[in-house]
C-alpha positions as CSV (number, residue, x, y, z in Angstrom):
1,M,-12.3,-7.8,-24.9
2,R,-15.4,-6.9,-23.0
3,T,-15.5,-3.9,-20.7
4,W,-16.0,-6.0,-17.6
5,Q,-13.0,-8.1,-18.5
6,V,-10.8,-5.0,-18.9
7,E,-12.0,-3.7,-15.5
8,R,-11.5,-7.0,-13.8
9,R,-7.9,-7.2,-15.1
10,K,-7.3,-3.6,-13.9
11,R,-8.6,-4.5,-10.5
12,T,-6.6,-7.7,-10.3
13,R,-3.4,-5.8,-11.3
14,H,-4.1,-3.2,-8.6
15,L,-4.6,-5.9,-5.9
16,I,-1.4,-7.7,-7.0
17,E,0.5,-4.4,-6.7
18,L,-0.9,-3.7,-3.2
19,G,0.1,-7.2,-2.2
20,G,3.6,-6.6,-3.5
21,L,3.9,-3.6,-1.2
22,V,3.2,-5.9,1.8
23,V,6.0,-8.1,0.6
24,K,8.3,-5.2,-0.2
25,A,7.8,-3.7,3.3
26,G,9.0,-7.0,4.8
27,L,5.7,-7.7,6.6
28,V,5.4,-11.3,5.2
29,N,8.8,-12.3,6.5
30,L,8.6,-10.5,9.8
31,T,5.2,-11.9,10.7
32,G,5.9,-15.4,9.4
33,D,3.1,-14.8,6.8
34,D,0.6,-14.5,9.7
35,R,-2.3,-12.9,8.0
36,A,-4.0,-12.0,11.3
37,I,-1.0,-10.0,12.3
38,I,-0.8,-8.3,8.9
39,L,-4.5,-7.5,8.9
40,G,-4.3,-6.2,12.5
41,A,-1.4,-3.9,11.5
42,L,-3.4,-2.6,8.6
43,L,-6.4,-2.0,10.8
44,W,-4.2,-0.2,13.3
45,M,-3.1,2.1,10.4
46,V,-6.7,2.8,9.5
47,D,-7.5,3.8,13.1
48,K,-4.4,6.0,13.2
49,L,-5.3,7.7,9.9
50,Q,-8.9,8.4,11.2
51,S,-7.6,9.8,14.5
52,D,-6.6,13.4,15.3
53,Q,-3.0,12.3,14.4
54,G,-4.0,11.2,11.0
55,E,-2.5,14.0,8.9
56,R,0.8,13.7,10.8
57,A,0.9,9.9,10.3
58,R,0.0,10.3,6.6
59,A,2.8,12.8,6.1
60,L,5.4,10.7,7.9
61,W,4.4,7.4,6.2
62,A,4.3,9.1,2.8
63,A,7.9,10.5,3.3
64,K,9.2,7.1,4.4
65,G,7.5,5.3,1.5
66,K,8.9,7.8,-1.0
67,Q,12.4,7.2,0.4
68,A,12.0,3.5,0.1
69,F,10.8,3.8,-3.5
70,E,13.7,6.1,-4.4
71,A,16.2,3.8,-2.7
72,D,15.0,0.7,-4.7
73,P,16.3,0.7,-8.2
74,T,13.8,-2.0,-9.2
75,T,10.8,0.2,-8.4
76,H,8.8,1.3,-11.4
77,K,7.5,4.9,-11.5
78,E,4.0,3.7,-12.5
79,T,3.7,1.9,-9.1
80,D,4.7,5.1,-7.2
81,R,1.3,6.7,-7.4
82,I,-0.1,9.6,-5.5
83,V,-3.5,8.8,-4.4
84,P,-6.0,11.7,-4.4
85,A,-7.4,12.5,-0.9
86,S,-10.9,11.5,-2.1
87,H,-9.6,7.9,-2.5
88,R,-7.9,7.6,0.9
């Protein structure tokens, strides 16, 4: 397989996993699959993370997310990644 194909598959898998988090969080059901609402919420998160309250929000959301992963027996450890600060 060519390098670009491997990289494309990695990227596709990554995007699917991220989409799965949106479903796992319940956003799809709670918004009636309204993508404008979901995007707006994600953009609000970006604004919050870039604000002076960003570190506090990051810590709170990380703790809540870790609790959710630990409470869900179907969660695989390879999807529970710690993202380096340089990639946030």
